[in-house]
C-alpha positions as CSV (number, residue, x, y, z in Angstrom):
1,M,89.1,115.7,76.8
2,P,89.6,118.9,78.8
3,I,88.8,118.5,82.4
4,K,87.1,121.3,84.5
5,N,88.2,121.8,88.0
6,N,84.9,121.7,90.1
7,I,86.5,121.1,93.4
8,E,87.3,123.5,96.0
9,K,90.9,124.3,95.4
10,D,92.2,124.9,98.9
11,K,90.4,122.2,100.3
12,R,92.7,119.9,102.6
13,Y,92.4,116.3,103.4
14,T,93.5,114.5,106.3
15,N,96.2,112.0,105.4
16,A,94.7,108.8,106.7
17,T,98.1,107.1,107.8
18,T,99.4,110.0,110.1
19,N,98.6,108.1,113.3
20,I,98.1,104.6,111.6
21,V,100.7,103.2,114.3
22,K,98.5,103.5,117.2
23,Y,95.7,101.7,115.9
24,I,97.5,98.6,114.6
25,N,98.0,95.6,117.3
26,S,101.6,95.5,118.4
27,K,101.7,91.9,117.3
28,I,100.8,92.8,113.9
29,I,103.4,95.8,113.7
30,N,106.3,93.3,114.7
31,R,105.0,91.1,111.8
32,L,105.1,93.9,109.5
33,K,108.5,94.9,110.5
34,K,108.1,98.1,108.4
35,E,108.2,101.8,109.9
36,I,105.4,104.0,108.4
37,T,106.9,107.2,107.3
38,L,105.3,110.5,105.9
39,D,107.1,112.8,103.6
40,N,105.8,115.9,102.2
41,D,108.2,116.2,99.6
42,F,107.2,115.7,95.9
43,V,108.9,114.6,92.9
44,N,108.3,116.6,89.8
45,V,107.8,113.5,87.5
46,K,106.9,115.7,84.5
47,A,110.6,116.9,84.6
48,C,111.7,113.4,83.7
49,D,113.4,113.1,80.2
50,E,111.1,111.3,77.7
51,D,114.1,109.1,76.6
52,S,114.5,107.6,80.1
53,S,111.1,105.8,79.5
54,S,112.8,102.4,80.0
55,N,113.7,103.4,83.5
56,I,110.5,104.7,84.5
57,L,107.4,102.7,86.1
58,Y,104.2,104.4,84.7
59,V,101.6,104.1,87.4
60,I,97.9,104.3,86.0
61,L,95.2,105.3,88.5
62,P,91.8,104.6,87.1
63,Y,89.0,106.8,88.8
64,F,85.1,106.5,88.5
65,N,82.8,107.5,91.3
66,F,79.2,107.1,89.8
67,C,77.5,107.1,93.3
68,K,79.5,110.3,94.4
69,S,81.1,108.6,97.5
70,K,83.1,111.1,99.7
71,R,85.4,108.5,100.9
72,R,86.3,107.1,97.4
73,Y,87.2,110.8,96.3
74,E,89.4,111.5,99.7
75,L,91.1,108.3,99.3
76,F,92.0,109.1,95.8
77,I,93.5,112.4,96.7
78,E,95.4,111.3,99.7
79,F,96.9,108.6,97.7
80,I,98.1,110.8,95.3
81,E,99.7,113.1,98.0
82,R,101.6,109.7,99.4
83,I,102.8,108.2,96.1
84,S,103.9,111.7,94.6
85,K,107.1,111.3,96.6
86,Y,108.5,108.5,94.9
87,D,111.2,108.8,92.2
88,K,111.2,106.9,89.0
89,I,107.6,106.9,88.4
90,K,105.3,108.9,86.4
91,I,101.6,109.1,87.6
92,V,98.7,109.0,85.0
93,I,95.1,109.4,85.9
94,S,92.2,107.8,84.0
95,E,89.1,109.3,85.1
96,A,85.6,108.4,84.0
97,S,82.4,110.5,84.5
98,N,78.7,109.8,83.6
99,T,77.8,113.7,83.8
100,D,79.2,116.7,82.0
101,T,81.7,117.3,84.8
102,F,84.7,115.7,86.2
103,E,85.4,115.1,90.0
104,L,89.0,115.3,90.3
105,P,91.2,118.4,90.2
106,D,93.1,119.0,87.0
107,N,95.7,121.2,88.4
108,M,97.3,118.6,90.9
109,D,100.9,118.6,91.3
110,N,103.3,115.6,89.8
111,I,100.6,114.3,87.6
112,Y,102.3,113.1,84.3
113,Q,98.8,112.7,82.4
114,H,95.3,113.5,83.5
115,H,92.7,112.1,81.1
116,G,88.8,112.4,81.3
117,Y,86.6,110.4,79.5
118,K,82.6,110.9,79.3
119,L,80.6,107.5,79.7
120,Q,77.1,107.0,78.4
121,T,76.5,104.1,80.7
122,E,77.7,102.9,83.9
123,F,79.7,99.8,84.6
124,W,82.9,98.5,86.1
125,C,85.3,100.2,84.0
126,K,88.4,100.0,85.9
127,E,90.6,97.9,83.5
128,N,89.1,99.6,80.4
129,L,90.3,103.1,81.9
130,I,93.7,101.4,82.4
131,N,93.8,100.2,78.8
132,V,93.0,103.6,77.1
133,A,95.5,105.2,79.3
134,I,98.2,103.1,78.3
135,R,97.5,103.7,74.8
136,N,98.5,107.4,75.5
137,L,102.0,106.7,77.1
138,P,105.4,107.3,75.2
139,S,105.8,104.9,72.6
140,Q,109.1,103.8,74.4
141,W,107.6,102.7,77.5
142,K,108.7,99.5,79.0
143,Y,107.0,99.1,82.3
144,V,103.7,99.9,83.7
145,A,101.8,99.6,87.1
146,W,98.1,99.8,87.9
147,I,97.3,100.3,91.5
148,D,94.1,100.8,93.7
149,A,94.0,104.3,95.3
150,D,93.0,103.4,98.6
151,L,96.3,101.8,99.7
152,T,99.4,102.7,101.7
153,F,102.7,101.2,100.7
154,L,104.7,100.3,103.9
155,N,107.7,99.2,101.7
156,E,109.4,102.5,100.9
157,N,111.5,100.9,98.3
158,W,108.7,99.2,96.2
159,V,109.4,101.2,93.1
160,E,112.8,100.4,92.7
161,E,112.1,96.7,93.5
162,A,109.3,96.6,91.1
163,L,111.6,97.6,88.4
164,E,114.4,95.2,89.2
165,E,111.7,92.3,89.5
166,L,110.2,93.4,86.0
167,D,113.5,92.6,84.4
168,K,113.0,89.0,85.4
169,A,109.3,88.4,85.5
170,H,106.4,89.5,83.1
171,F,103.6,90.2,85.6
172,I,104.1,91.0,89.3
173,Q,102.1,92.0,92.3
174,L,103.6,95.0,94.3
175,Y,103.3,93.4,97.7
176,T,103.5,90.4,100.0
177,S,100.6,91.1,102.3
178,A,97.6,93.2,102.8
179,V,96.3,94.5,106.0
180,Y,92.5,95.4,105.9
181,L,91.9,98.5,108.2
182,G,88.6,99.2,109.7
183,P,86.7,102.5,109.7
184,Q,88.9,103.6,112.8
185,E,92.1,102.3,111.1
186,E,92.2,99.4,113.2
187,A,93.7,96.0,111.5
188,M,91.0,93.6,110.6
189,R,92.4,91.0,108.7
190,I,95.6,90.1,106.6
191,D,95.8,88.3,103.4
192,K,98.8,87.4,101.1
193,S,99.3,88.2,97.4
194,F,98.4,85.9,94.8
195,G,102.0,86.3,93.4
196,Y,103.6,85.4,96.9
197,M,101.4,82.3,97.3
198,Y,102.0,81.1,93.8
199,K,105.7,81.2,94.4
200,N,105.7,80.1,98.0
201,S,102.7,77.9,98.9
202,T,103.0,74.3,99.3
203,T,99.6,73.8,98.0
204,E,98.1,74.6,94.8
205,W,95.5,77.4,94.5
206,R,92.0,76.2,95.8
207,N,88.7,78.1,95.1
208,D,87.7,77.2,98.7
209,H,90.8,79.0,100.3
210,K,91.3,76.0,102.6
211,Y,95.1,76.8,102.7
212,G,95.0,80.5,102.5
213,F,93.5,83.4,100.5
214,W,95.4,84.2,97.4
215,H,94.6,88.1,97.0
216,C,94.6,88.8,93.3
217,G,93.9,92.5,93.5
218,F,95.3,95.9,94.7
219,A,98.5,96.5,92.9
220,W,100.2,95.0,89.8
221,A,102.7,95.9,87.3
222,C,104.0,94.3,83.7
223,T,106.1,94.7,81.3
224,R,105.4,96.0,77.8
225,Y,106.2,92.6,76.2
226,A,103.6,91.0,78.5
227,Y,101.1,93.8,77.9
228,D,101.2,93.8,74.1
229,K,101.3,89.8,73.8
230,T,98.0,89.7,76.0
231,N,96.4,92.4,74.0
232,G,95.9,94.5,77.1
233,L,94.0,93.9,80.6
234,I,90.8,91.9,80.4
235,D,88.4,94.8,80.3
236,F,85.1,92.9,79.2
237,A,84.5,91.8,82.7
238,I,82.1,94.7,83.5
239,L,81.1,93.9,86.9
240,G,84.7,93.5,88.1
241,S,86.9,90.2,88.8
242,S,89.2,91.1,86.1
243,D,92.2,90.9,88.1
244,H,90.9,87.3,89.4
245,H,90.6,86.1,85.6
246,M,94.1,87.4,84.9
247,A,95.8,85.8,88.0
248,L,94.3,82.5,87.3
249,A,95.1,82.8,83.7
250,L,98.7,83.2,84.4
251,I,98.9,80.0,86.3
252,N,96.8,78.2,83.6
253,K,93.5,77.7,85.6
254,V,91.1,80.4,84.1
255,E,88.5,78.1,84.2
256,L,88.4,78.3,87.8
257,S,87.8,82.1,87.8
258,Y,84.3,82.2,87.1
259,P,81.4,80.1,88.9
260,N,80.6,76.7,87.6
261,N,77.3,77.9,86.0
262,T,76.0,76.9,82.6
263,T,74.2,79.9,82.3
264,I,77.4,82.1,81.6
265,D,77.6,83.0,78.1
266,K,79.9,81.0,75.8
267,S,81.5,84.1,74.6
268,F,82.6,85.3,77.8
269,L,84.3,82.1,78.6
270,E,86.0,82.0,75.2
271,K,87.5,85.5,75.9
272,L,89.0,84.3,79.1
273,K,90.2,81.1,77.6
274,D,91.9,83.0,74.6
275,Y,93.6,85.4,77.2
276,E,95.0,82.3,78.9
277,A,96.1,80.9,75.6
278,L,98.1,84.0,74.8
279,V,99.7,83.8,78.4
280,R,100.7,80.2,77.5
281,I,101.8,80.6,74.0
282,H,104.2,83.7,75.1
283,K,105.2,81.7,78.2
284,L,104.5,84.7,80.4
285,N,105.4,84.2,84.1
286,L,104.2,85.5,87.4
287,S,105.9,87.2,90.6
288,Y,105.9,89.6,93.3
289,I,107.9,92.0,95.2
290,N,108.1,92.2,99.2
291,G,106.4,94.3,101.2
292,T,103.0,95.0,103.1
293,I,100.1,97.3,102.0
294,L,97.3,98.9,104.1
295,H,94.0,98.9,102.6
296,H,91.9,101.7,103.9
297,W,88.4,101.3,104.8
298,H,85.7,102.3,102.3
299,G,82.5,100.2,103.2
300,R,82.2,96.6,104.4
301,L,83.7,93.8,102.1
302,E,80.3,92.1,102.3
303,D,78.6,94.9,100.5
304,R,81.0,94.4,97.5
305,K,79.0,91.2,96.6
306,Y,81.9,89.6,94.7
307,V,79.8,86.3,94.4
308,E,76.2,87.9,94.1
309,R,77.0,90.3,91.3
310,W,77.6,87.3,89.1
311,N,73.7,87.0,89.2
312,I,73.5,90.0,86.8
313,F,75.3,88.2,84.4
314,Y,73.1,85.2,84.6
315,K,70.0,87.2,84.6
316,H,70.6,88.9,81.5
317,S,72.7,86.4,79.8
318,Y,75.7,88.9,79.3
319,N,77.4,88.5,76.0
320,P,80.5,90.8,75.3
321,D,80.1,90.5,71.5
322,K,76.8,92.0,71.7
323,D,76.2,94.1,74.9
324,I,79.6,96.3,75.0
325,V,81.2,98.2,72.2
326,Y,84.5,99.9,71.9
327,N,84.8,103.7,70.3
328,D,87.7,104.8,68.4
329,E,89.6,105.6,71.7
330,G,89.3,102.2,73.0
331,L,86.7,103.3,75.5
332,L,83.7,101.0,76.3
333,N,80.2,101.6,76.7
334,L,76.9,99.4,76.8
335,T,75.2,98.8,73.5
336,A,71.7,99.6,73.1
337,E,71.1,95.9,73.8
338,G,73.4,95.8,76.6
339,K,71.6,98.9,78.3
340,R,69.0,96.2,79.6
341,M,71.7,95.3,82.5
342,E,72.4,99.1,83.4
343,E,69.6,99.4,86.2
344,D,71.0,96.3,88.0
345,I,74.4,97.5,87.6
346,I,73.5,101.0,89.1
347,E,71.8,99.1,92.0
348,Y,74.8,97.2,92.5
349,F,77.2,100.3,92.9
350,I,74.7,101.9,95.0
351,G,74.7,98.9,97.4
352,R,78.4,99.0,97.8
353,N,77.8,102.0,100.2
354,E,81.5,103.2,100.2
355,D,80.7,105.7,102.9
356,N,79.5,103.4,105.4
357,T,81.6,103.5,108.6
358,E,80.2,100.6,110.4
359,V,81.7,97.1,110.6
């Protein structure tokens, strides 16, 4: 679908990491033991030979912004500027809009593919956008990553290390530690990646986080083999949590990835268990690479309502077999029956309030 550029072409955006060092506590900097560097050089990934797909990490960046958050847009543009300098990647944008226009410019440098999809309804479409983008990769692709565009990688060698680790593991997280930044780019908290904790923790995963939080989001990559054998990412979790389901399925604990509530429709649970069964049958494994990422502020975590949003599923007895439908491109939309949930989903998106600057 052609994308119209409805953004002021010469508008510039301040790189959120320019002065990050002065906002981070010196003790945290010492723990990170990484130097933040900014490089304005860009790699022309479009010039890469198609025959070199096996040596390329295809980076899928999903984008949807139903509430027209300025912060969400700014972070995406800034992330493109930062990530474009890396060699051995091809950047693929997969954008969804609920209007007749698209928000992102269609003439950004160093973008390998930019897909635009018109949605008839609103829902959490991140993983579905990733899946439809992967359908359009070259037939010989071998490695793919999907990354939230609100991050900064402090490990300058993350691409090379990811490609190396993907020769040994099927799924990897692209960091060890994640630093949450506040509205003034002050460090607020640090989490460890799920992959790191799985490989290094002396205790098993617990849903009460008594021994530390295993963060299952932000940045992942996998091999072609793993993606194909699991039939793509979990995209039927239309309020989010797909990465949480996937991570726990990778360690054979998917039944702990959802609340212990009898009102969750059986078809949803069966789909999660089917995914876990594929992981087990094909003996897919999990790993990580070293490095720290910065997570830039776009509203309070409390407003994400990671627990409360499940109430929408309870209220409407969400059934993915009846409430969502795929078109010929693999794109999801709510069915006529599924639209009963849309008002609550829209209210959830509004409540995220991603332009909020108050802690």
